N, C-alpha and C positions, 0 to 999 in steps of 0.2 A: 504493500500500500504506500510505502514511502516513495517508491519509484513513481507511482502514479501522481502523487502530490508534487514531486519535483518537476515532472513534465508539465503539470497543470500550472505551477507557479511560473515556469518558463514562458508558457503561452500568455499568461496574464501580464507579466512584466513587459514582455515584448510588445504587446498591444497597447497597454495603457501609457507607456512611456513615449509613444509616437506623438508628434505634433498633430497629425491627422485625427487621432482619437480625441485628444483634448479639445481641439478646435471644433470638431464635429459634435462633441457632447455639449459644449457651450452654445453652439448654434441651435442645437435641438432644444435645449432648455429655454433659450430665448424665444424660439418659435412657439413652443408650448405655452409659455407665459402670455405671448401676444394673442394667441387663439383664445385663451381663457378670459382676456380682457376685451376681446373684440365685440362680443354682444353688448357690453356696456358702453363702449366708446362709439360703436357704429349703429347703435339702436335707433337713432333718429327720433322723429316725432311719432307719437302713438295716436291711433284713431279708433274711437269706440262708437258703437251704435247701441243706444240704451232705450229702454221702454219704461212706461209707468202704467200702473193700475191703481186708481184711486189714490194717487200720490202726486205731489208737486215735483217738478224738475229741480234737481239740486244744482247749485251754482258751482259746478266742478271746474268750469273754465277759469274762474278766478284763482282757484287753488293750483291748477296745472295749466298755465297759459301756453305751454309748449305742445300740449295735446289737443286733439280735435274731438268734439262730442256732438253726436246727432241723437235727438230724442224722438221717440214715437210713443203714441198713446194707444192703449188697448182697452177694449170695453170690459173684459173680465180676465180672470186668471187663466182660464182654459185657453183663450186665444193667445195669451202671453206665453204660456208653456209651449204651444205649438210653434210660435215664432222662434223661441229659444232653440228648440229641437231642430228646426229647419235651418238654423244658422243665420236668421235674418237680423238678430240682435245678439249682443254679447251678454247682456244681463237685463233683467226687468225688476224695477222697484215696485213692490206690492204693498199697499196700505201703509206705506212708510215704515214698515217693520221688518220686512224680509226681502231678500234678493234672490231671484230665480236665475240659475246658470245651468249650463250643460257641462258637468264635470267641475273641476276646480276652477274658481275664478282667477283671472289674471291678477297677480300679486299687487301690481301698482294700482289697478282699478279697484281692487278690494280695499286697499288702504285709503284711497281717495273717497270712496263711498262712505266708509265708516267715519272718517274724520270730518268730512263736510256735513254729513247728516247730523253728527253730534253737535257741531257748531250751530247749525240752523235751529235744531230743536232746543238746544240749551239756551240759545238767545231768546227763543220765544217763551219757554216755560220756566227757565231759571231753576230747574231741578236736575237731578241725575238722570241721564238718558241711557237706556240699555242699548247695547250694540245691535246692529242689523243682523238678522239671522240669515246665513247663507244656505240656500237649499238647491241641491242639484236635481234637475228633473230628468236627466238622461243617465247613461251609464257612467260609472265612476272612472273618469279618464285622468285621474290625478297622476302626475309624474310621467304621463305617457310620452309627451314630447321630449322631456328631459332624458328619459330612459333611451329613447331612440337616438338622441344625440350622443349620449355616452357610448352606446353600442357601436355607432359609426366610428367614433374616435378609436375605440378599442380594436376594432377589426383592422383599421388602417395601421395602428401601432404594431399589433401582433404580426401582421403580414410583412411590414417593412423589416422588423427585427428578425423574424424567422428567416426570411429570404436572405437578408444581409449576413447573418451569422452562419447560415448553412453554406453559402458561397465562400465565406472566409475559411471554413473548415476544408472545403474541397480544394481551394487554391493552395492552402497550407500543405495539404497532403501531397499534391502534385509538385510543389516547389521542393519539398524535402526529398521526394523520390527522384525528380529530375536532376537535382544537384548532388545526389548520392549521399546527402547528409543523413538520410534515414539508415544507411548501412552503419554509420558510426553510432547513431543512437541505439540501434538494435544490438550493438555489441555489449551494451550495458543494461538494457531493459528488454523485456519481452514485448512482442508486437501488441498484445492486448493491453499492456500497461501504457505503451505509447499512444495507442488509440484512445484509451480511457482518459489519460491525462490531457490530450488535445481537446477532447469533447468537453471535459469538465472545465478546463481553463478558459476556452472560448465561450462556454456557457456562462461563466462568471462575468465575462466582459459584456455579454448580452444582457445579463441580469442587472449590471451596473447601469446600462443605458435605460432599461425598462423602469428600474426603481427611480432613476432621475426624472424620467418623464412623468411618472405617476405622482411623485412628491411635488415637483414644480407645478404640474397641472392642478393638483388638488389645492396646493397652497395659493396659487394665483386665483383660482376660482373662489376660494374663501375670502381673499382680500377684495376681489372685485364684486363680491356679493352674489356671484353666480351659484355658489354652493348652497345658498338658501333654498334653491329650487331642486336640489338633489333629493332623491328618494332615500329613505332610511336604509342602513346596512351597507353604505358605500365602502367603509374600511374593510368589511368582510369580503366584498366583491373584489376589491383591489388585491387582497391576499390570495383569493382564488385565481385571479388573473396571473399572478406570479407562478403559481403551481402549474396552471395550464400551459404557460409559456415554456416552463422547464420540461414538461412532458412532450410537448410538440417539438421542442428543440432537440431533445434526446433522440426522438424517433427519426426526424429528418437529418440531423447531423451525422448520425451513425450510418445511414444509407449514403449520405454525401461522401463520407470518408471511404466507404467501401467502393462506391462507383468511381471515385477519383483515383483510387489505387490501381485501377485498370489501365490508366494512361500515364505517360511520362512527360508529356508536354502540356503547358498551360493552354495552348491553342485548342487542345482537344477537350478541355474541361466542359465547355458549353454543350458539346455534342453528347458526351456521356452523361451529363446531368439533365438532359432534356426531360426524360420521364419523371424525374423528381421535381423539377421546377414546374412542370405541367400539373403535377399533383398538388403542389402548393398553390398554384394559380386557381385550380378548381376549388380547392378548400376556401380560398379567399372569396371567390364569386358566390359560393353557397353561403358563406358566413355573412357576406354583404346583403344577400337576399334575406337572410334571417333577421336582419335589422328591421325590415318592413313587415315581416310575417313570422315572428318568433314562435308562434304556436301552430303554424301550418304543418301539413304532413311531411313535406320535404325537409324542412328545418328540424322537425322533431326526430325523424328517422335518422337523418345523417348525423345528428348530434350524439348518437350512440355508436357510430361507426368510425373506428380509428383509420387513418390519422385525422380525418375531417373533424372529428369531435374536439380536437385540440384548439380549434379556432371557433367552431360553430357553437359549442356548449357555453363558453364564457360570454359570447355575444348574446345568446338566448337568455342567460342569467342576468345580463345587463338590461336587455330590452323588456323583460317581463318577469314576474314572480314565478318561480318554479319550485315544486316540492323538492326537499333535500335529497330524497332517494333517487331522483332522476340524475342529479349532478353526481351522486355517489356511484351509481351504476355506470354512468358514462366514464367516470374517472377510473373505475376498476378495469373496464375494458381497455382503456388507453394504457394503463400501467402494464397490463398483460401484453399488449402489442409492443410496448417498448422493450420488454424483456425478450420477446421473440426476435425483434429486430436487432437487439444487441448481440445475441448469439449468431444470427445470420451475418450481420455486418462484420463482426470480429473474424469470422471464418474467412470471408472474402479478403479482408484487409491483410490478414496474416499470410495468405497464400499468394497474394498479388503484389504487395508493396515492394518486394525485393526484385521483382521481374521487370527489368527495364526494356526499352526498345519499342516495338510495335504495340498498338492497342490490343489488350487482351479481351477475349470474349468471356462473358460471364459464365456461360455454360462450361467452357473449358476449365475455368478456375474452380468451379464447383465440383467437377469430376476429378480434380487433382487431389492426390493423397499426400 
């Protein structure tokens, strides 16, 4: 195990000491922070269509001059409910005591209605005024938009990190094989130890990138106020994302090292890696689809199938609430797949990494004893 850790430490120090890694990490952190502040900075003016039933229009324009308000009057509560469900109005003030909405009311609009209603009624009565009652007349869509946004960000981050780290593993294997450095390394460590150390070391590098993105993103969202719209359980979700990244990385990186060991020139890496990169791309497309339909048949089924589950399941967990057993079953299947791939990939790597020259065929390597 000491040999594995030595190789892993070598990979980590080699990567993190480069200017490219440091600059790339800083740029990534900056871009994540900018994205977190973008909704607040670029939000622009808001426009609301409101209704009343047996209520007076509230002077919201004076409290929020940057926003636009349009008022409509409805004869009764039934007509108002239908207008809310049809999306004709954002909210309806009924009898001066409650507000009808479809799902959770816009946070800014809710604060305005409560504060202005209190000022108007307090000025008229001079007594304590109860807050407006918020009543949803449609399905509970609370956090729906926020969950979808988080899911989109996660799928993009996971895809970029997985693809980047997997290609780094492949290029590193070919570089060591082509320069014959691998022969020197294998004189002191076993092939599986070299493979394990490389995967662990570059995995730690990828984890540093992911943790940085998550911490900066969450911190910037908290400072900008965007985090106030986050659904509960975000820390747990972020922890699960780290686990899913490690599982997906272990699966794809092992196969990347195995396939890369079949060639000796970096020009051939893209060709031998095509099946793997296509699999990652398909996983990404399915995961991106899952952001819009996380409970659909396709997303649900694929979220249990390795290696697609490494990206699809965390996206589904972000986009909607799922029973814990679903995530557990999917993770168990992925862990089993990782163990199978580790044995398969280590066998190919051990048999091919010392054979230089022309590109090796996978079938020939598997038949080699």
